[in-house]
C-alpha positions as CSV (number, residue, x, y, z in Angstrom):
1,M,88.6,-10.7,-1.4
2,H,90.3,-10.3,-4.5
3,E,87.9,-10.1,-8.1
4,D,89.8,-13.6,-9.2
5,G,88.6,-15.1,-5.8
6,V,92.1,-15.3,-4.4
7,E,91.5,-14.1,-0.2
8,Q,93.9,-11.0,0.4
9,R,97.2,-10.6,2.6
10,W,99.0,-7.4,3.7
11,S,102.6,-7.2,5.2
12,I,103.3,-5.7,7.9
13,G,104.0,-2.5,6.3
14,E,100.8,-2.3,5.0
15,V,98.9,-3.1,7.9
16,S,101.1,-0.6,10.1
17,R,100.3,2.0,7.4
18,R,96.5,1.4,7.4
19,T,96.0,1.2,11.0
20,G,98.3,3.8,13.0
21,I,99.9,0.7,14.4
22,T,103.5,0.9,14.8
23,V,105.1,-1.7,13.0
24,R,107.3,-2.4,16.2
25,T,104.5,-2.9,18.4
26,L,102.9,-5.4,15.6
27,Y,106.7,-7.4,15.8
28,H,105.8,-7.1,19.5
29,Y,102.3,-8.7,19.1
30,D,103.8,-11.5,17.1
31,E,106.3,-12.4,19.6
32,I,104.1,-12.6,22.0
33,G,102.0,-15.0,20.4
34,L,99.0,-12.1,20.8
35,V,99.3,-11.7,16.5
36,R,101.1,-14.1,14.6
37,P,100.3,-13.4,11.6
38,Q,99.7,-17.2,10.3
39,E,101.1,-17.3,6.8
40,R,105.1,-16.5,5.7
41,T,106.2,-15.6,1.6
42,T,108.8,-18.1,0.3
43,S,111.5,-15.6,1.6
44,G,109.9,-15.0,5.3
45,H,108.2,-12.2,5.4
46,R,104.5,-12.0,7.2
47,R,101.6,-12.3,6.1
48,Y,98.0,-10.9,7.6
49,T,95.2,-12.9,6.6
50,A,91.6,-12.1,7.1
51,S,91.1,-13.8,10.4
52,D,94.5,-12.3,11.2
53,V,93.5,-8.3,11.0
54,R,90.3,-9.0,12.5
55,R,91.9,-10.7,15.9
56,L,94.2,-6.9,15.4
57,Y,91.2,-5.5,15.6
58,R,89.7,-7.0,18.2
59,V,93.2,-6.5,20.2
60,R,93.4,-3.0,19.7
61,A,89.5,-1.8,20.7
62,L,90.6,-4.4,24.1
63,R,93.4,-2.7,24.9
64,R,91.3,1.2,24.3
65,F,88.8,-0.4,27.3
66,G,92.2,-0.4,29.1
67,L,92.6,-4.3,29.5
68,S,96.5,-5.6,29.4
69,L,97.7,-7.8,27.1
70,E,97.5,-10.8,29.5
71,E,93.8,-9.7,29.9
72,I,92.9,-9.2,25.9
73,A,95.0,-13.2,25.5
74,A,93.0,-14.4,27.8
75,A,89.5,-12.8,26.8
76,L,90.3,-14.1,23.1
77,A,91.2,-17.2,23.9
78,R,87.5,-17.9,25.7
79,S,86.3,-16.3,22.9
80,P,86.4,-17.9,18.7
81,D,86.6,-15.8,15.9
82,D,82.9,-15.7,14.8
83,L,80.0,-12.9,14.5
84,A,78.7,-13.3,17.8
85,P,81.9,-11.5,19.9
86,L,82.8,-9.4,17.2
87,R,79.6,-8.1,17.5
88,D,79.8,-7.3,21.4
89,L,83.0,-5.5,20.9
90,F,81.6,-3.5,18.3
91,T,78.4,-3.0,20.4
92,A,80.4,-2.3,23.4
93,Q,82.6,0.2,21.1
94,L,79.5,2.2,19.6
95,A,78.5,2.5,23.6
96,E,81.7,4.1,24.1
97,F,82.1,6.5,21.1
98,E,77.6,7.7,21.8
99,V,78.9,8.9,24.8
100,Y,81.7,10.6,22.9
101,A,79.2,12.2,20.6
102,A,76.7,13.2,23.3
103,R,79.1,15.3,25.1
104,A,80.1,16.8,22.2
105,A,77.4,17.7,21.0
106,R,76.2,19.1,25.2
107,L,79.7,21.5,24.5
108,S,78.2,22.8,21.2
109,E,75.3,23.3,22.2
110,Q,77.0,25.4,25.5
111,L,79.9,27.1,22.7
112,R,76.4,28.4,20.4
113,G,74.7,30.0,23.3
114,L,77.9,32.0,24.3
115,I,78.1,32.8,20.7
116,R,74.4,34.2,21.0
117,Q,75.1,35.8,23.7
118,L,78.0,38.1,22.5
119,D,76.1,38.9,18.9
120,A,73.5,41.0,20.8
121,A,76.8,42.5,23.1
122,V,76.1,40.6,26.3
123,M,79.2,39.7,28.1
124,P,79.0,35.9,29.2
125,D,79.1,35.2,32.8
126,P,81.3,33.7,34.9
127,D,80.0,30.3,35.2
128,Q,79.4,29.9,32.2
129,F,82.9,29.9,31.4
130,L,83.9,27.7,34.3
131,Q,81.0,25.1,33.1
132,T,81.8,25.7,29.4
133,L,85.7,24.8,30.2
134,E,85.0,22.2,32.7
135,M,82.6,20.6,29.3
136,M,85.9,20.7,27.6
137,S,88.6,19.1,29.7
138,V,90.3,16.6,28.4
139,Y,90.5,14.4,31.7
140,E,87.2,13.2,30.9
141,N,88.4,11.9,27.8
142,Y,90.6,9.5,28.9
143,F,89.3,8.7,32.8
144,S,85.7,7.5,32.9
145,E,83.7,9.3,35.4
146,E,83.6,6.1,37.8
147,Q,88.1,6.1,37.9
148,R,87.2,9.7,38.3
149,E,85.5,9.5,40.9
150,L,87.8,7.0,42.6
151,L,90.7,8.6,42.4
152,A,88.6,12.1,43.8
153,R,87.7,9.9,46.8
154,R,91.2,8.3,46.7
155,Q,92.6,11.6,46.9
156,A,90.5,12.2,49.4
157,E,91.4,9.7,51.9
158,V,95.3,10.2,51.6
159,G,94.3,14.2,52.7
160,E,95.5,17.5,51.7
161,E,99.2,17.3,53.5
162,A,100.1,14.0,51.6
163,V,99.3,15.0,48.7
164,T,101.3,18.4,48.5
165,A,104.0,16.5,49.6
166,T,103.2,14.3,46.9
167,K,103.7,17.1,44.4
168,T,107.0,18.5,46.0
169,E,108.6,15.3,45.7
170,W,107.7,15.0,42.3
171,L,109.0,18.4,41.2
172,E,112.7,16.9,43.3
173,L,112.5,13.7,41.1
174,V,111.8,16.0,38.0
175,R,114.4,18.4,39.2
176,A,117.2,15.9,39.6
177,F,116.0,13.7,36.7
178,K,116.6,17.1,34.7
179,Q,119.8,17.4,35.5
180,H,121.0,13.3,34.5
181,V,119.0,14.2,31.7
182,E,121.3,17.0,30.4
183,D,124.2,14.9,32.1
184,G,124.0,12.4,29.7
185,T,123.8,9.6,32.8
186,P,123.4,6.4,31.4
187,V,119.9,4.7,32.6
188,D,121.6,1.6,34.4
189,D,123.4,3.8,36.9
190,P,122.4,3.3,40.1
191,Q,121.5,6.8,41.5
192,V,119.7,7.1,38.1
193,R,118.0,3.9,39.2
194,E,116.8,4.6,42.7
195,L,115.5,7.7,41.7
196,A,113.0,5.8,39.3
197,A,112.4,3.6,42.5
198,R,110.8,6.5,44.4
199,W,108.8,8.2,41.0
200,Q,107.1,5.1,40.8
201,A,106.3,4.9,44.9
202,L,104.8,8.1,44.4
203,T,102.1,6.1,43.0
204,V,102.1,3.5,45.8
205,P,99.4,5.6,48.3
206,Y,96.6,6.3,45.3
207,A,96.5,2.7,44.5
208,I,92.8,1.3,44.6
209,D,93.2,-1.9,44.0
210,P,95.8,-4.0,40.5
211,R,92.6,-4.2,37.7
212,T,92.0,-0.8,38.8
213,D,95.2,0.9,39.2
214,E,95.6,-0.9,35.4
215,R,93.1,0.5,33.6
216,I,94.1,4.4,35.4
217,S,97.7,3.7,34.4
218,A,96.5,2.7,30.8
219,A,94.5,6.1,30.3
220,T,97.1,8.4,32.5
221,A,99.7,6.9,29.4
222,A,97.2,7.6,26.3
223,L,96.8,11.0,28.5
224,W,100.7,12.0,28.2
225,R,100.5,10.1,24.4
226,D,98.0,12.3,23.1
227,H,99.0,15.3,24.9
228,Q,101.5,15.6,25.8
229,D,103.0,19.2,24.3
230,E,99.7,20.3,25.8
231,I,100.8,19.7,29.7
232,S,104.7,20.5,29.0
233,T,103.4,23.6,28.1
234,R,100.8,23.6,31.2
235,V,103.5,22.5,33.6
236,S,106.9,24.6,32.2
237,S,104.3,27.0,32.7
238,Q,104.0,26.8,36.1
239,I,108.0,26.4,36.8
240,A,110.5,28.8,36.4
241,W,113.4,26.3,36.0
242,L,111.1,23.7,33.6
243,A,111.5,24.8,29.6
244,P,108.4,23.4,28.0
245,G,110.5,20.8,25.8
246,D,112.2,19.9,28.9
247,L,109.2,16.9,30.5
248,P,109.5,14.9,26.8
249,K,113.0,14.1,27.8
250,I,112.4,14.1,31.2
251,M,109.7,11.5,30.9
252,E,111.3,9.9,27.8
253,Y,114.5,8.7,30.2
254,V,112.4,7.6,33.0
255,E,110.4,5.0,31.5
256,R,113.6,4.1,29.5
257,V,115.7,3.3,33.6
258,R,112.9,1.5,34.0
259,Q,113.1,-0.6,31.4
260,A,117.0,-1.2,31.9
261,G,115.6,-1.6,35.7
């Protein structure tokens, strides 16, 4: 609240700049009724109130926990804008970040140990390198231990032969989409739509249950969004015909094909 006692308002641009949420996403939240600014200026511009900002916070926090927008809308409908739900949310977030902090502390101690050995002119053994690499795994930051265990169990159930076949088909699809990207094939072309359907079908044998699958998909999307450059470089280093910049273009193209369908 301002010093003059008038409650503060924020424009959509201000909210976007301060939160890192794109204006496009904020418009989408408004359109589906998830976070709808309660006020408009005389010229029709959106103005976010304190209550709107709190609701936006809850939406983003719940989204981070893997809930779909539909699940978030239902949760907010059941839970009023008061202290108790916010406290529960803060508590859950704190627990999540404390896990990250503990993991970072363990990694820091591991690295200090390696540095101490090097200072003493002692080369760390391979197991120490492997342990440190495991702790540094980006994978752990996006998928919970339960999700990792479920994925590993499902992969074991599917079998090594099927996993290898899935990887082979994925590479075939990547090569095919790469050619369509280079050719500028329209995203509504029947041939690329059929390829997109095959791409989507690759995940079917690894499905667990709808709720878990949705959360894993959200985690996978976040992992790709935050680390696509590293992932692309790693993948392209193993595939002669794929340049580091190809995979992001292919993924963006596939998404446009799916949206067009």
